[in-house]
C-alpha positions in Angstrom: 34.2 -5.4 11.6 32.9 -4.8 15.1 30.4 -6.9 16.9 29.5 -8.8 13.5 29.1 -12.4 15.4 26.9 -11.0 18.2 25.0 -9.0 15.8 24.5 -11.9 13.9 23.6 -14.3 16.8 21.1 -12.2 17.8 19.7 -11.5 14.7 19.1 -15.7 14.5 18.0 -15.4 17.7 14.9 -13.0 17.2 14.2 -13.7 13.4 11.1 -15.8 12.6 11.8 -17.4 9.5 8.5 -19.2 9.3 5.0 -19.8 10.3 4.9 -21.9 13.6 3.0 -24.8 13.4 0.4 -23.2 16.7 0.2 -20.3 14.2 -0.7 -22.4 11.0 -3.2 -24.1 12.3 -5.2 -21.3 14.3 -4.7 -19.3 10.8 -6.0 -21.7 8.5 -9.0 -22.7 11.3 -9.9 -18.9 11.1 -9.9 -18.8 7.4 -12.1 -22.2 7.2 -14.3 -20.5 9.4 -14.7 -17.4 7.7 -15.5 -18.8 4.5 -17.8 -21.8 6.4 -19.7 -19.5 8.7 -19.3 -15.6 7.4 -21.7 -16.4 4.2 -24.2 -17.9 6.9 -24.3 -15.0 9.1 -24.2 -12.4 6.2 -27.2 -14.3 4.5 -29.0 -14.1 8.2 -28.9 -10.5 7.7 -30.1 -10.5 3.8 -26.7 -9.9 2.8 -25.6 -12.3 0.0 -22.1 -13.4 0.3 -20.6 -16.2 -1.5 -17.3 -17.9 -0.1 -15.7 -18.0 -3.3 -15.8 -14.1 -3.3 -14.0 -13.8 0.4 -10.7 -13.0 -0.4 -7.9 -13.5 2.5 -4.3 -12.8 2.8 -1.6 -11.4 5.0 -0.7 -8.0 5.9 1.9 -6.7 7.9 5.5 -8.2 9.4 4.4 -11.8 7.7 4.0 -10.6 4.6 7.5 -8.7 4.6 9.1 -11.1 6.3 10.2 -8.7 9.4 8.8 -10.4 11.8 10.5 -11.1 15.4 9.9 -12.8 18.1 8.0 -11.6 21.5 6.1 -12.8 24.0 2.9 -12.6 22.1 2.9 -14.2 18.6 0.8 -10.8 16.5 -0.3 -11.3 12.9 -2.5 -9.4 10.4 -4.7 -11.0 7.6 -6.8 -9.3 5.8 -10.4 -9.9 4.9 -12.0 -8.5 1.9 -15.7 -9.0 1.1 -17.9 -7.5 -1.9 -20.4 -4.9 -0.4 -22.8 -2.3 -1.3 -21.5 0.4 1.2 -23.8 2.8 0.1 -26.5 0.4 1.3 -24.7 -1.0 4.4 -23.2 2.2 5.8 -22.7 1.1 9.3 -19.1 -1.1 9.0 -19.5 -1.9 12.9 -22.6 -4.2 11.8 -20.6 -5.8 9.4 -17.7 -6.4 11.7 -20.2 -7.8 14.1 -21.2 -10.5 11.8 -17.5 -11.7 11.3 -17.2 -11.7 15.0 -20.5 -13.6 15.3 -19.5 -16.1 12.6 -16.3 -16.9 14.6 -17.1 -16.8 18.4 -18.5 -20.4 18.0 -15.3 -21.7 19.4 -14.6 -21.6 22.8 -10.8 -21.2 22.9 -10.8 -18.6 21.2 -11.7 -14.7 22.6 -13.0 -12.4 19.4 -13.2 -8.5 20.1 -14.1 -5.7 17.7 -11.3 -3.2 17.6 -11.4 0.5 16.1 -9.3 -1.1 12.9 -10.5 -5.1 13.2 -11.3 -8.1 14.6 -9.4 -9.4 17.1 -9.1 -12.9 17.9 -7.0 -14.0 20.6 -6.0 -16.9 22.2 -4.8 -17.6 26.0 -3.0 -20.1 28.1 -3.4 -20.3 32.0 -4.9 -16.7 31.8 -1.9 -15.4 29.7 -2.5 -14.4 26.2 0.1 -16.0 24.1 -1.3 -15.4 20.8 -3.8 -12.9 18.4 -4.9 -12.9 15.1 -5.7 -9.3 13.9 -8.7 -9.7 10.8 -9.0 -5.8 9.4 -12.5 -6.1 7.4 -12.4 -4.6 3.8 -15.1 -3.9 1.6 -14.6 -4.3 -2.0 -17.3 -1.4 -3.8 -17.1 -0.2 -7.0 -13.5 -1.2 -8.1 -12.2 0.0 -4.4 -11.7 -1.2 -1.1 -12.6 0.0 2.2 -11.5 -0.3 5.7 -14.4 -0.8 8.1 -13.7 1.1 11.4 -15.0 1.8 14.5 -15.5 0.1 17.8 -18.6 -2.2 18.1 -20.4 0.5 20.5 -18.7 3.3 19.5 -20.4 6.5 17.8 -17.3 7.2 15.6 -17.1 4.7 12.6 -16.6 5.3 9.0 -15.9 3.3 5.7 -12.5 4.5 5.3 -10.7 4.2 1.5 -7.6 1.8 1.5 -5.1 0.0 -0.7 -4.1 -2.7 1.6 -2.3 -4.6 -1.7 -1.0 -1.2 -2.6 0.8 -0.8 0.7 2.1 -4.4 0.6 3.2 -4.2 -3.0 4.8 -1.0 -2.0 6.8 -2.4 1.2 7.8 -5.5 -0.5 9.3 -3.6 -3.2 11.3 -2.1 -1.2 12.6 -5.0 1.1 12.6 -7.7 -1.1 16.0 -8.8 -2.2 17.6 -6.7 0.6 19.1 -8.6 3.1 20.5 -5.8 5.2 17.5 -3.4 5.4 15.3 -6.7 6.6 18.1 -7.2 9.4 17.8 -3.6 10.0 14.2 -3.5 10.4 14.0 -6.4 12.8 16.9 -5.2 14.7 15.2 -1.7 15.4 11.9 -3.7 15.8 13.6 -5.7 18.6 14.8 -1.8 20.0 11.0 -1.2 20.1 10.0 -4.3 21.9 12.4 -3.8 24.3 11.5 -0.3 25.4 7.8 -1.0 24.8 7.0 -4.3 26.2 5.7 -3.2 29.4 3.3 -0.7 27.6 -0.4 -1.2 28.5 -1.6 2.8 27.2 -3.7 2.9 23.8 -1.3 4.4 21.0 1.9 4.9 23.2 3.5 2.5 21.2 4.9 3.9 17.7 3.2 1.5 14.9 5.3 -1.2 13.3 4.1 -0.2 10.2 5.5 3.5 11.2 8.6 2.1 11.9 9.3 -0.1 8.9 8.5 2.5 6.8 11.2 5.3 8.6 13.7 2.6 8.4 13.1 2.1 4.6 13.4 5.3 4.1 16.7 6.4 6.1 18.5 2.9 5.4 21.7 3.0 3.5 23.6 0.0 2.8 27.1 0.0 4.8 29.3 -2.8 4.1 33.0 -3.4 3.9 35.6 -6.1 2.4 34.4 -8.4 5.4 30.8 -8.1 4.6 28.0 -5.9 5.3 28.3 -3.6 8.6 25.1 -3.9 10.4 25.9 -2.0 13.3 27.0 1.1 11.0 23.9 0.7 9.4 21.8 0.1 12.5 23.3 3.5 14.0 23.0 5.4 10.6 19.0 4.8 10.5 17.9 5.5 13.6 20.2 8.8 13.7 18.3 9.7 11.0 14.9 8.9 11.8 15.9 11.1 15.3 16.7 13.9 12.8 13.1 13.4 11.5 11.5 15.2 14.6 10.5 18.6 14.8 12.0 19.6 18.4 11.0 22.5 20.4 11.1 23.8 24.1 9.0 26.3 25.9 9.9 28.8 28.2 10.3 26.7 30.8 12.6 23.9 29.1 10.1 21.3 28.7 10.2 19.4 25.4 7.7 19.2 22.5 8.3 16.8 19.8 7.0 15.8 16.1 7.2 13.2 13.4 5.3 12.3 10.5 5.2 9.9 7.9 2.4 9.5 5.7 1.0 6.2 4.0 2.1 6.4 0.2 -1.3 4.5 -0.8 -5.0 5.2 0.3 -5.8 6.9 2.7 -2.8 8.4 2.6 -3.4 9.3 6.6 -0.1 10.4 9.1 0.8 6.6 10.9 1.6 8.7 13.5 -1.6 10.9 14.2 -3.3 8.8 16.7 -0.1 8.4 18.7 0.3 11.9 18.6 -3.6 13.1 19.1 -3.7 10.5 22.5 -1.2 12.1 24.3 1.5 15.1 23.6 4.3 12.9 25.7 4.1 9.7 23.5 6.1 11.5 20.8 8.6 13.0 23.4 8.9 9.6 24.9 9.7 7.7 21.5 12.3 10.6 20.7 14.1 10.4 24.1 14.1 6.6 24.0 15.3 7.2 20.0 17.9 9.3 20.9 19.0 7.2 23.6 19.7 4.5 21.3 21.5 6.5 19.1 23.9 7.8 21.9 24.6 4.0 23.1 25.0 3.2 19.5 27.9 6.0 18.5 29.3 5.3 21.7 29.6 1.4 20.7 31.4 2.2 17.1 33.9 5.0 19.1 35.2 2.2 21.6 38.3 0.1 20.8 36.9 -3.3 22.5 34.4 -5.7 21.8 33.2 -5.8 24.8 33.0 -2.4 25.6 31.0 -2.0 22.3 28.8 -4.7 23.2 27.8 -3.4 26.6 26.6 -0.2 25.0 24.6 -2.3 22.4 23.0 -4.6 25.1 21.5 -1.1 26.3 20.0 -0.9 22.9 18.8 -4.5 22.4 18.7 -5.9 26.0 19.3 -8.9 27.7 19.1 -11.3 24.0 22.2 -9.5 23.0 25.6 -11.4 24.3 28.2 -8.8 25.1 31.8 -10.8 24.1 34.2 -11.6 26.8 37.0 -8.5 27.6 39.7 -10.3 25.7 37.8 -10.2 22.4 39.3 -7.7 20.2 37.7 -5.6 17.9 39.8 -6.5 15.0 38.8 -10.0 15.2 36.8 -11.5 12.3 34.6 -14.2 11.0 34.1 -16.0 8.1 31.6 -15.0 5.7 30.5 -18.5 5.3 29.1 -17.8 9.0 26.6 -15.5 7.8 24.0 -16.7 5.7 21.1 -14.3 6.6 18.1 -15.2 5.0 
C-alpha cells in the first residue's frame, strides 16, 4: 500500500490527542471567571443571572477530536445563559458584559468579534493561543447566538443549535477512525495553503471543510489495512466536483460551492466567504484542484519516493518523502498503526 508509513507518521505529527496543559489551564481560568464575574456584571445592569444557570461546553474540532497542530492554538467554547431576548434585544450589550467580566486579567486580550467574544494570549508580541466564546441566549426553550461586533450597526439574535451541531458531527465521526484521519489531513492541507492569509473570510471555514469531508467520505481499505492516500484523494476529488464552475467570454473563472448547516439557522456555511469576494471561492477551487492533481499523480506513479514528492506538495514540509530506494511494494506491520 503506497505511502502508508509516511502518512501515518504525518498524522501522528499533526494530530492533537489531548488537551495541552497550557490550554487546559487557560480554559479552566476562563470558565471560572465567567461563572464568577459574569453574574456580577449582569447584575450591575439589572439582569439576574445565577452562576449555576451558565452552561459552558466545547464546540468545534476539540469536541469532534479533529484538531491539528498549528502555529496558533485555537479553541471554541460555547457560553449559554438564560436571557429574555424580547426585553434585551441588543446582543452587542450582552457580549460587552461578557467582555467586561473577562478583562480584569492583564495577560489576556479580549475583543468582541461578529460571532463571538475572542480571548487571545500573546508572547513576545506574537499570538500563541486564542479561545473563541460564542455567546448564546436561552429563551423559551430555544438558543440564539449573539451576533454583531461591538460598534457595528448590524446585529441580531440568530437562532442556533450548537448542541444539535455537536451531536450531528459526533454521530458521523465517532467510531470512524479513517474519516477522522481524512478530516485532519485535509485540515492540514488547508492550513498549509492558507497559513499566511490575513483577509477576513478568505479561508474556508473549518466547519465547512469538516462537513464536506463527512459528506463525501468513502472508506478505502485493502488486506493491508486502510488506504488513506486513496481515501484523501477520493474525498478531495469529490469536493472539487461539488463546485459550480463557469467562465465568462474572456476566460475568467467563477466558482461557487454551497453547504448548508443541517441545524438552525440552516445557513450556507460558505456565504460570508462568497459575499466577501468573488475571488475567494476561485482560490479555494484552484488550490483544491492542484491538490487533487498531485494526489492523482502520487497514486499513479510507481515509486514511493516519486509519490511522496507529489504528496509533499499537498501537505508541506511536515510530510517526509521516502528515500528513492523504497519500493511501493513495501509493506508495514499492522501493529505499527494504532490510530486513535
